[in-house]
C-alpha positions as CSV (number, residue, x, y, z in Angstrom):
1,M,-2.1,-1.8,0.1
2,V,-2.8,1.4,-1.9
3,R,-6.3,2.7,-1.8
4,L,-7.4,5.0,-4.6
5,A,-9.6,8.0,-4.1
6,P,-13.1,8.3,-5.6
7,G,-12.9,8.9,-9.3
8,T,-9.1,8.3,-9.5
9,T,-8.0,6.7,-12.8
10,W,-5.8,3.6,-12.3
11,L,-3.8,4.2,-15.4
12,I,-3.1,7.8,-14.6
13,L,-1.8,7.0,-11.2
14,M,-0.1,3.7,-11.8
15,A,3.5,5.1,-11.5
16,T,2.5,6.9,-8.3
17,L,1.0,3.8,-6.8
18,T,3.9,1.6,-7.6
19,V,6.1,3.8,-5.4
20,A,3.4,4.4,-2.8
21,G,3.3,0.7,-2.2
22,V,2.4,-0.3,1.3
23,V,2.4,3.2,2.8
24,A,-0.9,4.7,1.6
25,C,-4.6,4.0,1.9
26,G,-7.2,4.8,-0.7
27,S,-10.8,4.5,-1.6
28,A,-13.1,1.7,-2.7
29,D,-14.6,4.0,-5.3
30,S,-12.2,3.6,-8.1
31,A,-14.6,1.7,-10.3
32,A,-17.9,2.7,-11.9
33,D,-20.7,3.7,-9.5
34,E,-23.3,1.4,-10.9
35,P,-21.5,-1.5,-12.8
36,T,-24.0,-3.7,-14.6
37,S,-22.0,-6.0,-16.9
38,T,-20.0,-9.1,-16.2
39,T,-16.3,-8.3,-16.2
40,A,-15.0,-11.9,-15.8
41,S,-16.2,-15.2,-17.3
42,G,-15.2,-18.5,-15.8
43,A,-13.7,-19.0,-12.4
44,G,-11.3,-21.7,-13.5
45,E,-7.5,-21.3,-13.0
46,G,-6.1,-18.9,-15.6
47,V,-9.5,-17.5,-16.8
48,L,-9.5,-14.3,-14.9
49,P,-7.1,-11.6,-16.1
50,P,-3.8,-11.3,-14.3
51,T,-4.1,-9.1,-11.2
52,P,-1.4,-7.4,-9.1
53,T,-1.0,-9.6,-6.1
54,T,1.9,-8.0,-4.1
55,V,3.3,-4.6,-3.4
56,P,6.9,-3.6,-2.8
57,L,8.2,-2.7,0.7
58,F,9.5,0.7,1.7
59,A,10.4,0.8,5.4
60,D,10.4,4.5,6.0
61,T,9.0,6.3,3.1
62,G,5.9,7.8,1.4
63,L,5.8,10.2,-1.4
64,A,6.6,13.9,-1.3
65,D,5.8,15.5,-4.6
66,P,5.8,18.8,-6.5
67,L,3.2,21.3,-5.4
68,D,2.2,22.6,-8.8
69,T,-1.2,20.8,-8.6
70,V,-2.0,22.1,-5.0
71,P,-4.9,24.6,-5.2
72,D,-5.5,27.5,-2.8
73,P,-6.0,25.5,0.5
74,K,-9.4,26.1,2.3
75,L,-11.3,24.2,5.0
76,V,-14.7,24.0,3.5
77,G,-17.9,22.1,4.2
78,I,-16.7,21.0,7.6
79,V,-19.7,19.5,9.5
80,D,-18.2,19.5,13.0
81,W,-15.0,20.0,15.0
82,I,-13.6,17.6,17.7
83,N,-11.0,18.8,20.2
84,S,-11.3,22.4,19.0
85,D,-13.5,25.2,18.1
86,A,-13.7,25.9,14.3
87,L,-10.4,26.9,12.8
88,D,-9.8,29.1,9.7
89,L,-6.5,28.9,7.7
90,D,-6.5,32.6,7.0
91,E,-6.8,33.5,10.6
92,L,-4.1,31.0,11.6
93,A,-1.8,32.6,9.0
94,G,-2.7,36.0,10.5
95,D,-1.5,34.7,13.9
96,N,1.8,33.6,12.3
97,R,1.0,29.9,12.8
98,V,2.4,27.1,10.7
99,V,-0.3,24.5,9.9
100,L,0.1,20.8,9.3
101,I,-3.1,19.3,7.8
102,D,-3.4,15.5,7.9
103,F,-6.1,13.8,5.8
104,W,-7.1,10.5,7.4
105,T,-10.0,8.1,8.0
106,Y,-10.3,5.9,11.0
107,T,-10.5,2.5,9.2
108,C,-7.2,3.2,7.3
109,V,-4.5,1.1,8.8
110,N,-1.8,3.3,7.3
111,C,-3.4,6.3,9.0
112,V,-3.4,4.4,12.3
113,R,0.4,3.8,11.9
114,T,1.1,7.5,11.7
115,F,-0.6,8.4,15.0
116,P,2.6,8.1,17.2
117,F,4.3,10.6,14.9
118,L,1.4,13.0,14.8
119,R,0.9,12.9,18.5
120,Q,4.6,13.7,19.0
121,M,4.5,16.6,16.4
122,H,1.5,18.1,18.2
123,E,3.1,17.8,21.6
124,R,6.6,19.0,20.5
125,Y,5.7,21.9,18.2
126,E,2.3,23.2,19.2
127,P,3.8,25.5,21.9
128,H,6.2,26.9,19.2
129,G,3.7,27.9,16.6
130,L,2.5,24.7,14.9
131,T,-1.2,24.0,14.6
132,L,-2.0,20.3,13.6
133,I,-5.4,19.8,12.0
134,G,-6.6,16.2,11.2
135,V,-9.2,16.3,8.5
136,H,-11.3,13.2,8.8
137,S,-12.6,12.4,5.2
138,P,-14.5,9.1,5.2
139,E,-14.1,6.1,2.9
140,F,-17.1,4.1,4.1
141,D,-20.6,5.5,4.9
142,F,-20.4,4.7,8.6
143,E,-17.3,6.9,8.8
144,R,-19.5,9.9,8.0
145,V,-21.1,9.7,11.5
146,T,-19.5,12.2,13.9
147,T,-20.0,10.0,16.9
148,N,-18.1,7.2,15.3
149,V,-15.3,9.5,14.5
150,A,-15.3,10.9,18.0
151,D,-15.1,7.3,19.4
152,A,-12.1,6.5,17.2
153,I,-10.4,9.7,18.3
154,D,-10.9,8.8,21.9
155,E,-9.6,5.3,21.3
156,A,-6.5,6.6,19.6
157,E,-5.9,9.3,22.3
158,L,-5.6,12.1,19.7
159,E,-5.7,15.5,21.3
160,Y,-5.2,17.8,18.3
161,A,-8.0,19.5,16.4
162,V,-10.0,17.3,14.0
163,A,-12.2,18.7,11.3
164,V,-15.1,16.3,10.4
165,D,-15.2,16.4,6.6
166,S,-18.1,14.0,6.2
167,D,-19.1,15.2,2.8
168,K,-15.4,15.3,1.7
169,A,-15.7,19.0,0.6
170,T,-12.3,19.8,2.0
171,W,-10.9,16.6,0.5
172,H,-12.0,17.7,-2.9
173,A,-11.0,21.3,-2.4
174,F,-7.4,20.1,-1.9
175,G,-7.6,17.7,-4.8
176,N,-6.7,14.9,-2.5
177,H,-6.3,11.3,-3.5
178,F,-4.8,9.3,-0.6
179,W,-5.2,8.6,3.1
180,P,-3.0,9.7,4.8
181,T,-1.8,12.8,3.1
182,T,-0.2,15.7,5.0
183,Y,0.1,19.3,3.8
184,L,2.4,21.8,5.4
185,I,1.1,25.4,5.2
186,G,3.5,28.2,6.0
187,A,2.6,31.3,8.0
188,D,2.1,33.2,4.7
189,G,-0.7,30.7,3.8
190,E,1.2,29.0,1.1
191,V,1.5,25.2,0.8
192,L,5.2,24.4,1.4
193,Y,5.2,20.6,1.4
194,R,2.9,17.6,0.6
195,H,3.5,14.0,1.6
196,F,1.5,10.9,0.7
197,G,1.3,7.9,3.0
198,E,2.9,6.8,6.2
199,G,6.7,7.0,6.7
200,G,9.0,9.8,5.7
201,Y,8.8,11.2,9.2
202,D,12.3,12.7,9.4
203,D,11.7,14.7,6.2
204,T,8.3,15.9,7.4
205,E,9.6,17.0,10.7
206,A,12.5,18.8,9.0
207,E,10.0,20.7,6.9
208,I,8.0,21.6,10.0
209,R,11.1,22.9,11.8
210,A,12.3,24.9,8.7
211,A,8.8,26.6,8.4
212,L,8.8,27.5,12.1
213,E,12.4,28.8,11.9
214,Q,11.5,30.9,8.9
215,V,9.1,32.9,11.0
216,G,11.7,33.4,13.7
217,V,11.0,30.6,16.1
218,D,14.1,29.4,18.0
219,L,14.1,25.6,18.1
220,S,17.6,25.2,19.4
221,G,16.3,23.7,22.6
222,V,13.6,21.5,21.0
223,P,14.8,17.9,20.2
224,S,13.9,16.3,16.9
225,G,13.5,12.7,15.7
226,G,11.8,9.7,17.3
227,D,11.3,6.0,16.9
228,F,8.2,6.1,14.7
229,V,8.9,3.3,12.2
230,P,8.3,-0.3,13.4
231,A,10.8,-3.0,12.5
232,V,10.1,-5.0,9.4
233,A,10.0,-8.8,9.9
234,E,12.9,-10.8,8.8
235,N,12.7,-12.0,5.2
236,A,9.7,-9.8,4.4
237,H,10.2,-8.9,0.8
238,T,6.7,-8.1,-0.3
239,Q,3.1,-8.2,1.0
240,T,-0.4,-9.0,-0.2
241,R,-2.3,-6.1,-1.7
242,E,-5.3,-4.7,0.0
243,L,-8.5,-6.7,-0.7
244,Y,-11.8,-4.9,-1.2
245,A,-15.1,-6.8,-0.8
246,G,-17.5,-4.4,-2.5
247,Y,-18.4,-4.4,-6.2
248,R,-17.3,-0.8,-6.9
249,P,-13.6,-1.7,-6.7
250,G,-14.2,-5.3,-7.5
251,Y,-15.7,-4.7,-10.9
252,D,-12.7,-2.5,-12.0
253,S,-10.2,-4.3,-14.3
254,A,-7.4,-3.4,-11.7
255,G,-9.5,-4.9,-8.9
256,L,-11.0,-8.3,-9.5
257,F,-10.6,-9.2,-5.8
258,A,-13.1,-12.0,-5.9
259,A,-12.0,-15.3,-7.5
260,Q,-15.5,-16.6,-8.4
261,D,-17.9,-16.0,-11.3
262,E,-20.9,-15.4,-9.1
263,F,-19.5,-12.1,-7.8
264,Y,-19.4,-10.6,-11.3
265,L,-23.0,-11.5,-12.4
266,G,-24.3,-8.1,-11.3
267,P,-24.3,-5.7,-8.4
268,D,-26.5,-6.1,-5.3
269,R,-27.1,-9.8,-5.9
270,T,-27.3,-12.6,-3.3
271,S,-25.5,-15.7,-4.6
272,E,-24.7,-19.0,-3.1
273,Y,-20.9,-19.6,-3.4
274,I,-19.0,-22.9,-3.4
275,D,-15.4,-22.8,-2.3
276,A,-13.5,-24.4,-5.1
277,G,-10.1,-24.2,-3.3
278,L,-8.5,-22.0,-5.9
279,R,-6.4,-19.9,-3.4
280,R,-5.1,-17.3,-5.8
281,H,-2.8,-14.8,-4.1
282,G,-4.5,-11.4,-4.1
283,Q,-8.0,-12.7,-4.4
284,F,-10.6,-14.1,-1.9
285,E,-13.1,-17.0,-2.2
286,L,-16.5,-17.3,-0.7
287,D,-18.6,-20.1,0.5
288,G,-22.3,-20.0,1.4
289,L,-24.8,-17.1,0.9
290,W,-23.3,-13.6,0.4
291,L,-24.8,-10.4,-0.9
292,N,-22.4,-8.2,-2.9
293,E,-23.0,-4.6,-2.1
294,S,-21.3,-1.4,-3.2
295,D,-18.6,-1.3,-0.6
296,S,-19.1,-4.7,1.2
297,L,-20.1,-8.3,1.2
298,A,-22.9,-9.1,3.6
299,S,-23.2,-12.7,5.0
300,G,-26.5,-14.5,4.2
301,G,-26.5,-16.9,7.1
302,S,-24.5,-19.0,9.6
303,G,-21.6,-20.8,8.2
304,A,-20.9,-18.5,5.3
305,Y,-17.1,-17.8,5.1
306,V,-14.5,-15.9,3.2
307,V,-11.0,-17.4,2.7
308,F,-7.8,-16.3,1.1
309,P,-4.0,-16.8,1.2
310,F,-1.7,-14.0,2.2
311,L,1.9,-13.0,2.6
312,A,2.4,-10.8,5.6
313,T,2.8,-10.8,9.4
314,S,-0.5,-9.1,10.2
315,V,-4.1,-8.9,8.9
316,N,-6.7,-6.2,9.6
317,T,-10.3,-6.1,8.4
318,V,-13.0,-3.4,8.3
319,L,-16.3,-4.9,9.5
320,S,-19.7,-3.6,10.3
321,T,-23.2,-5.0,11.1
322,T,-26.7,-3.7,10.7
323,N,-28.5,-6.5,12.6
324,G,-26.9,-6.3,16.0
325,P,-23.7,-7.9,17.3
326,R,-22.2,-10.6,15.2
327,S,-19.2,-12.9,15.4
328,L,-16.7,-14.3,13.0
329,E,-14.7,-17.5,13.8
330,V,-11.1,-17.2,12.8
331,F,-9.0,-19.9,11.3
332,L,-5.3,-19.6,10.3
333,D,-4.1,-22.4,8.1
334,D,-7.3,-24.3,8.9
335,R,-6.9,-24.1,12.7
336,P,-7.8,-21.6,15.5
337,L,-5.3,-18.8,16.1
338,L,-2.7,-19.3,18.8
339,P,-2.7,-16.6,21.5
340,S,0.8,-15.5,20.2
341,E,-0.7,-14.9,16.7
342,A,-3.9,-13.1,17.7
343,G,-4.5,-9.4,17.3
344,P,-6.1,-7.4,20.1
345,D,-9.6,-7.8,18.7
346,V,-9.6,-11.6,18.9
347,R,-11.1,-13.6,21.8
348,F,-10.9,-17.3,22.7
349,D,-13.5,-19.6,24.1
350,E,-12.9,-22.3,26.6
351,S,-12.0,-24.8,24.0
352,G,-9.4,-22.5,22.4
353,R,-11.5,-21.5,19.3
354,S,-10.7,-17.9,18.1
355,F,-13.4,-15.3,17.4
356,I,-13.9,-11.6,16.5
357,D,-17.0,-10.0,18.0
358,I,-18.4,-7.2,15.8
359,T,-20.2,-4.6,17.8
360,D,-18.9,-1.4,16.2
361,S,-18.2,-0.4,12.6
362,R,-14.4,-0.1,12.5
363,L,-11.0,-1.6,11.7
364,Y,-10.4,-5.0,13.5
365,Q,-6.9,-6.3,14.1
366,I,-7.0,-10.1,13.6
367,V,-3.5,-11.5,13.1
368,E,-0.3,-10.2,14.6
369,T,2.7,-12.5,14.4
370,D,6.4,-11.6,13.9
371,E,7.0,-14.5,11.3
372,F,6.6,-13.4,7.7
373,R,5.5,-16.2,5.4
374,R,2.5,-17.4,3.4
375,Y,-0.6,-18.1,5.4
376,E,-4.3,-18.9,4.8
377,L,-7.0,-17.0,6.6
378,K,-10.7,-18.1,6.9
379,L,-13.4,-16.1,8.6
380,T,-16.8,-17.8,9.2
381,A,-19.9,-15.8,10.0
382,D,-22.4,-16.8,12.8
383,A,-25.5,-15.2,11.1
384,E,-26.7,-13.1,8.3
385,G,-26.1,-9.3,8.1
386,L,-22.4,-9.2,8.9
387,R,-20.6,-6.9,6.5
388,V,-17.0,-7.3,5.4
389,H,-15.5,-4.2,3.7
390,S,-11.8,-4.8,3.2
391,F,-8.6,-6.5,4.4
392,T,-5.2,-4.9,4.8
393,F,-1.9,-6.4,5.7
394,G,1.4,-5.6,7.4
395,V,4.9,-6.8,7.5
396,F,6.1,-5.5,10.9
397,T,7.1,-7.4,13.9
398,E,4.6,-5.5,16.1
399,G,1.3,-3.7,15.5
400,P,-1.3,-3.8,12.7
């Protein structure tokens, strides 16, 4: 489930993405800003070009890489601060502080999985000279709103400083490409270490300790390590790639997330889709009226649905609505979810039907089961105006 950053070229980063696998989030902006031509012809089996449908598993990893491309780090264009007054990297270096900068965005499931580690690093090392700064650089437009970011921080119980980088000025100043990415900056202001994605926690903590000890901090009485990596489900050998609903990633040759012709007839079009039952792994199908927008699909009425097969134990989706609260009915293998399969955002009615109520623009956790296998998920809208942005998947026995 690798997300590419805006403007990132797929071919240039292909080797990196293969290793990043399930551990990093990225952007829906990898394709042209205003695609106008059809990129697929015919929705029959075998007509669309081959697409990557699975990603490899790495239980406790991410990517640490050479630092020769890291520019002089600066916090620029920050529109607000949460949990802190404004911080300056030069002033922190002057105070002999080591700084861990974590680029994240609140709908990125890979970022969410790093929160236990980040909370522990803040609690463990802040008294000994570490300053942790979360730089919130948005993927979707609604993530630019400071109140939405603040709500997500409260929900996640994050107590360290967060710089609200709504215009992504700091993101670009660092030359960043992935959510999450962490940068460790020494007390001399130099970048010591960079790590892409979730995982690799022992290595990151070891770098933090080394940087603090280099400036004379005695950590002999400070424990290290922790249980930060969830257990991978039995027999999990791969998982479905992230699925984007908008046309910017969908019109890219490495995207092609939609299985039907109508999606590729042009941007910002409302089309009536007929579910042909293709069920290609790594693609979704639609039924009913849907408007394809830059970073989402918007339902055109009651009964419209999106359906796809997947290999995973969990499913999460980014949803929003502009027309008041909306609901999606959830079907797993053509039946309602069982309580044992339901994520925390699912509710059940008196007859046992399963639903997601969309009141906020955020990541919703739909499916959580400890059994890894192939499933089919269908989400049916109750009205027009519900927006589906993306789907992400997990292979763990617990959590998103």
